[in-house]
Structures are given as C-alpha cells and as structure tokens.
C-alpha positions as CSV (number, residue, x, y, z in Angstrom):
1,M,-2.5,-9.6,-100.3
2,K,-5.0,-11.5,-98.2
3,D,-3.7,-13.0,-95.0
4,Y,-5.1,-16.4,-94.2
5,I,-5.6,-17.2,-90.5
6,F,-5.1,-20.8,-89.3
7,D,-5.8,-22.4,-85.9
8,L,-2.4,-24.0,-85.7
9,D,-3.1,-25.6,-82.3
10,N,-5.8,-27.7,-83.9
11,L,-4.4,-28.0,-87.4
12,F,-3.7,-31.7,-87.2
13,V,-6.5,-32.8,-84.9
14,E,-8.3,-34.9,-87.6
15,D,-5.0,-36.4,-88.7
16,K,-4.2,-37.4,-85.1
17,V,-7.6,-39.0,-84.6
18,K,-7.2,-41.0,-87.8
19,S,-3.7,-42.0,-86.8
20,A,-4.8,-43.1,-83.4
21,K,-7.7,-45.2,-84.9
22,N,-5.3,-46.8,-87.4
23,L,-2.8,-47.5,-84.6
24,K,-5.5,-49.1,-82.4
25,K,-6.7,-51.2,-85.4
26,F,-3.2,-52.3,-86.2
27,Q,-2.5,-53.2,-82.5
28,E,-5.8,-55.2,-82.3
29,E,-5.0,-57.0,-85.5
30,E,-1.4,-57.7,-84.3
31,M,-2.7,-59.0,-81.0
32,S,-5.3,-61.2,-82.7
33,Q,-2.6,-62.6,-85.1
34,N,-0.3,-63.3,-82.1
35,E,-3.1,-65.1,-80.3
36,N,-3.9,-67.2,-83.4
37,N,-0.2,-68.1,-83.8
38,E,0.1,-69.1,-80.2
39,Q,-3.0,-71.2,-80.5
40,K,-1.6,-72.9,-83.6
41,N,1.7,-73.5,-81.8
42,L,-0.1,-75.1,-78.9
43,E,-2.3,-77.2,-81.2
44,N,0.9,-78.5,-82.9
45,C,2.1,-79.8,-79.5
46,L,-1.0,-81.9,-79.1
47,Y,-2.7,-84.9,-80.8
48,D,-5.7,-87.1,-80.3
49,K,-5.3,-90.6,-79.0
50,T,-8.0,-93.1,-79.1
51,M,-9.4,-94.3,-75.8
52,H,-11.9,-97.0,-74.8
53,C,-14.1,-96.2,-71.8
54,P,-14.1,-99.1,-69.3
55,V,-17.4,-97.9,-67.9
56,C,-19.7,-97.5,-71.0
57,D,-17.6,-99.1,-73.8
58,Y,-17.5,-95.9,-75.8
59,D,-14.5,-95.1,-78.0
60,F,-13.4,-91.5,-77.9
61,K,-10.5,-89.2,-78.5
62,A,-8.4,-87.8,-75.7
63,R,-6.0,-84.9,-76.1
64,A,-2.3,-85.7,-75.3
65,I,1.0,-84.0,-75.7
66,R,3.4,-85.0,-78.4
67,K,6.7,-86.4,-77.3
68,G,9.4,-83.8,-77.1
69,K,6.9,-80.9,-77.5
70,T,7.1,-79.6,-73.9
71,R,10.2,-78.3,-72.1
72,F,10.8,-78.4,-68.3
73,V,11.5,-74.9,-67.0
74,K,11.8,-75.3,-63.2
75,S,10.5,-77.1,-60.1
76,E,9.0,-75.3,-57.1
77,L,9.6,-76.2,-53.5
78,D,6.8,-78.8,-53.3
79,L,7.8,-80.3,-56.7
80,R,5.2,-78.5,-58.8
81,C,6.9,-78.5,-62.2
82,I,6.7,-75.6,-64.6
83,Y,6.8,-76.4,-68.4
84,D,6.8,-74.5,-71.6
85,P,4.8,-74.0,-73.7
86,V,2.2,-76.4,-72.3
87,S,1.8,-78.1,-69.0
88,P,1.4,-81.9,-68.9
89,D,-0.9,-81.4,-65.8
90,Y,-3.5,-79.9,-68.0
91,Y,-3.9,-83.2,-69.9
92,D,-3.4,-85.8,-67.2
93,V,-7.1,-86.3,-66.6
94,I,-9.0,-88.4,-69.2
95,V,-12.7,-87.8,-69.5
96,C,-15.2,-90.0,-71.4
97,E,-17.4,-87.5,-73.1
98,Q,-20.2,-90.0,-73.3
99,C,-20.7,-91.1,-69.7
100,G,-18.7,-88.7,-67.7
101,Y,-16.2,-91.2,-66.3
102,A,-13.0,-89.3,-65.5
103,A,-9.7,-90.3,-63.9
104,I,-6.0,-89.4,-64.0
105,S,-4.4,-91.3,-66.8
106,S,-2.6,-93.9,-64.7
107,K,-5.9,-94.9,-63.1
108,F,-8.3,-94.6,-66.0
109,N,-8.4,-98.3,-66.9
110,R,-8.0,-99.6,-63.4
111,I,-11.6,-99.8,-62.4
112,T,-13.7,-102.8,-61.2
113,D,-17.2,-103.8,-62.4
114,R,-18.6,-102.7,-59.1
115,Q,-17.0,-99.3,-59.4
116,A,-18.2,-98.9,-63.0
117,K,-21.8,-99.5,-61.9
118,Q,-21.3,-96.9,-59.2
119,I,-20.2,-94.4,-61.9
120,I,-23.2,-95.3,-64.2
121,N,-25.7,-95.0,-61.4
122,N,-24.4,-91.8,-59.8
123,I,-22.6,-89.8,-62.5
124,S,-23.6,-91.0,-66.0
125,I,-27.3,-90.8,-65.3
126,N,-26.9,-87.0,-64.7
127,Y,-24.0,-86.3,-67.1
128,A,-24.6,-84.1,-70.1
129,H,-22.3,-84.7,-73.1
130,K,-19.6,-82.1,-73.3
131,T,-17.0,-81.3,-75.9
132,Y,-13.8,-79.6,-74.7
133,P,-11.7,-77.2,-76.7
134,K,-8.6,-78.5,-78.6
135,V,-6.3,-76.6,-76.3
136,Y,-7.0,-76.6,-72.5
137,D,-6.3,-73.7,-70.2
138,V,-6.1,-73.8,-66.4
139,D,-9.8,-73.4,-65.9
140,V,-10.6,-76.3,-68.2
141,A,-7.9,-78.4,-66.4
142,I,-9.5,-77.5,-63.0
143,E,-12.9,-78.6,-64.2
144,R,-11.6,-81.9,-65.4
145,Y,-9.7,-82.6,-62.2
146,K,-12.8,-81.8,-60.2
147,L,-14.8,-84.3,-62.3
148,A,-12.0,-86.9,-61.7
149,L,-12.3,-86.2,-57.9
150,L,-16.0,-86.6,-58.0
151,N,-15.6,-89.9,-59.9
152,A,-12.9,-91.0,-57.4
153,T,-15.2,-90.3,-54.5
154,V,-18.2,-92.1,-56.1
155,K,-16.2,-95.2,-57.0
156,G,-14.6,-95.4,-53.6
157,A,-11.1,-94.8,-54.7
158,K,-8.2,-95.1,-52.2
159,A,-7.2,-92.1,-50.2
160,G,-3.9,-91.8,-52.1
161,E,-5.7,-91.3,-55.5
162,K,-8.0,-88.6,-54.1
163,A,-5.1,-86.9,-52.3
164,Y,-3.1,-86.9,-55.6
165,I,-6.0,-85.2,-57.4
166,C,-6.3,-82.6,-54.6
167,L,-2.5,-81.9,-54.9
168,K,-2.9,-81.2,-58.6
169,L,-5.9,-79.0,-58.0
170,G,-4.0,-77.0,-55.3
171,W,-1.2,-76.5,-57.8
172,L,-3.6,-75.3,-60.5
173,Y,-5.2,-72.9,-58.2
174,R,-1.8,-71.6,-57.4
175,E,-1.3,-70.9,-61.0
176,K,-4.5,-68.9,-60.9
177,K,-3.2,-67.1,-57.8
178,D,-6.3,-68.2,-55.9
179,A,-4.7,-68.7,-52.5
180,Q,-8.0,-69.7,-50.7
181,N,-8.7,-72.7,-53.0
182,E,-5.0,-73.6,-53.2
183,I,-4.8,-73.9,-49.4
184,S,-8.0,-75.9,-49.2
185,Y,-7.0,-78.5,-51.7
186,L,-3.4,-78.8,-50.4
187,K,-4.8,-79.4,-46.9
188,S,-6.9,-82.2,-48.3
189,A,-3.9,-83.6,-50.1
190,I,-2.0,-83.8,-46.9
191,E,-4.9,-85.4,-45.0
192,G,-5.3,-88.0,-47.8
193,F,-1.6,-88.8,-48.1
194,N,-1.4,-89.3,-44.3
195,L,-4.1,-92.0,-44.6
196,A,-2.4,-93.5,-47.6
197,F,0.9,-93.9,-45.7
198,T,-1.0,-96.1,-43.2
199,N,-3.2,-98.1,-45.5
200,E,-1.6,-98.3,-49.0
201,N,1.4,-99.8,-50.8
202,F,3.9,-97.7,-52.7
203,P,4.1,-96.3,-55.3
204,I,1.0,-94.1,-54.8
205,C,0.0,-92.6,-58.1
206,G,3.6,-92.9,-59.3
207,L,5.1,-91.4,-56.1
208,E,7.6,-93.5,-54.2
209,E,7.7,-93.2,-50.4
210,G,10.7,-90.8,-50.2
211,T,9.2,-88.5,-52.8
212,L,5.9,-88.4,-51.1
213,L,7.4,-87.7,-47.7
214,Y,9.3,-84.8,-49.2
215,I,6.1,-83.4,-50.9
216,M,4.2,-83.6,-47.6
217,S,7.0,-81.9,-45.7
218,A,7.2,-79.2,-48.3
219,L,3.4,-78.7,-48.3
220,N,3.3,-78.4,-44.5
221,Y,6.1,-75.8,-44.7
222,R,4.3,-73.9,-47.3
223,L,1.1,-73.9,-45.2
224,G,3.0,-72.7,-42.1
225,N,3.0,-76.0,-40.3
226,T,6.7,-75.9,-39.6
227,D,6.7,-78.4,-36.7
228,E,4.9,-81.0,-38.8
229,S,7.1,-80.3,-41.8
230,K,10.2,-80.8,-39.6
231,K,8.8,-84.0,-38.2
232,I,8.1,-85.5,-41.7
233,L,11.4,-84.3,-43.0
234,G,13.1,-86.2,-40.2
235,R,11.5,-89.4,-41.3
236,L,12.8,-88.8,-44.8
237,L,16.4,-87.9,-43.9
238,V,17.0,-91.3,-42.2
239,K,15.7,-93.3,-45.1
240,T,18.0,-95.0,-47.6
241,N,17.4,-95.5,-51.4
242,V,16.1,-92.0,-51.7
243,P,16.6,-90.3,-55.2
244,E,19.5,-87.9,-55.2
245,M,17.2,-85.0,-56.3
246,I,14.9,-85.6,-53.4
247,K,17.9,-85.7,-51.0
248,K,19.1,-82.4,-52.3
249,N,15.7,-80.8,-52.0
250,A,15.3,-82.2,-48.5
251,E,18.6,-80.6,-47.5
252,D,17.4,-77.3,-48.9
253,L,14.1,-77.6,-47.1
254,R,16.0,-78.4,-43.8
255,E,17.9,-75.1,-44.2
256,L,14.7,-73.2,-44.7
257,L,13.2,-74.8,-41.6
258,R,16.3,-73.9,-39.6
259,A,16.0,-70.3,-40.7
260,T,12.4,-70.3,-39.8
261,H,13.2,-71.4,-36.2
262,K,15.9,-68.8,-35.6
C-alpha cells in the first residue's frame, strides 16, 4: 500500500492565511460600522439653528446641541467641564460662513457698527467661504475659537472676552495633550482676566467675580505660580455671596496649596 507523505507543519498554512485575512476584513468592517454608529449618535445630539449675521446680514445655519443630549461627567480643578458624548465647548463659537465673522455665542450679536466695519475691512475681505462638518472634533473647535479670537482682536473687544476665548483654547489644547499651547493660552487668559478685573463690570462672559477669582487661582496653581494662586485665593475666601460649589472648590484648592508649601 502506498504511503502518502504530508508536510504536517505547513498543512494549514493557506487556511490560516485565509482566516487571518477574513478576520482582518471583519475587524475593519466592524470598526467602520462602529464609527458610523458613533457619528450618527453624535449627529442625533445636534441640530441646525438659523442665525443672522450682524456684520453682513447673511442668514446661515449654526450647529447646536439639542437640550438634554449631553451629560455632565466631571469638573477639573480649574472648572473645565467634561461632558459625554459631546462637549458644549465645541459649539460655543458661531461663525458666519459668508463673511468670517466669529464670536462666542453670548457675544455674537453684541457688536457695534464701527466694529462691524472693522470686521469687513480686515477679515471679510480676505475670508474664503468655508463649510464645516456636521460634527465638530477638537481640531475644528480650536480653529473656530482662533477665528473668534482674531475677530475679537480686530473689533477691539474687551480684555475679558479675549481672555475667555484664550481660556477655552487652553482647555481644548489640554484635551489634545498639547502642553505647550495649553500653557501659552492659559497664561494669556490670566493676563487678560487681570486686566478685566480692573476695567470691566461683572459678569464677564457669564462668569461672576467669585467664580473668576477661583479660576484664576486654579490656573496659577496649575502653571506652578503657587504664590500668586494663594494671593488670589485669599481674595476669594473673604468674599460673601460666593456660590457653594465655588466655596468648596476653593477649600480644596487651599488644601492643595498648603500641601505644596510643606
């Protein structure tokens, strides 16, 4: 009887190759499906609201988050809030796609005729129409905040508004784990808020005095300026009519400062 000889070590090589290819294809398809589902879920959290540009009189659609579609997860030391599945910070800048005017939502319609002319003469003249995706990511958000900061600079906005935009940019760069840009923008935020305290009335971009004092103290602590952090915190701790949450956070920060000086 003839004896058949087999290379048993390589008997299933072709089958293994096919199996590996099929597994890779399945994983890629599954990943793509998951990404599509996530995209659809995010799109369901958003809607288009009609806006009127006070600079060029153009009507356009701005993306906004549906009520109840985002969930607060936690707050960091300097009050940067984390949300799921979508961050409101991504959608707080409104951009006119026609003329390039951009501002945080609370300031978008608060612009004088003189400021509008400044925007037209310095931004709109060079602005190329741009369409943004339906769902923003951190890079899109950064781009829009930077455009808002440019607009704020051109129109001669108050220090508090520019500082608030810098604060948000610092937080967004933190999300990207870009420490260099985070530090740069947070330093600018502190500088601008210091000027705002001297020259502006509260609230500043929705921030009451006690809240802003706390944020400045926390930012200085984060940047290693512990003496300045302690000084600002001292101003906060003697104030009355400070929200309970801010009081609690201030006490926690005081303990951190005490530990730092041991």
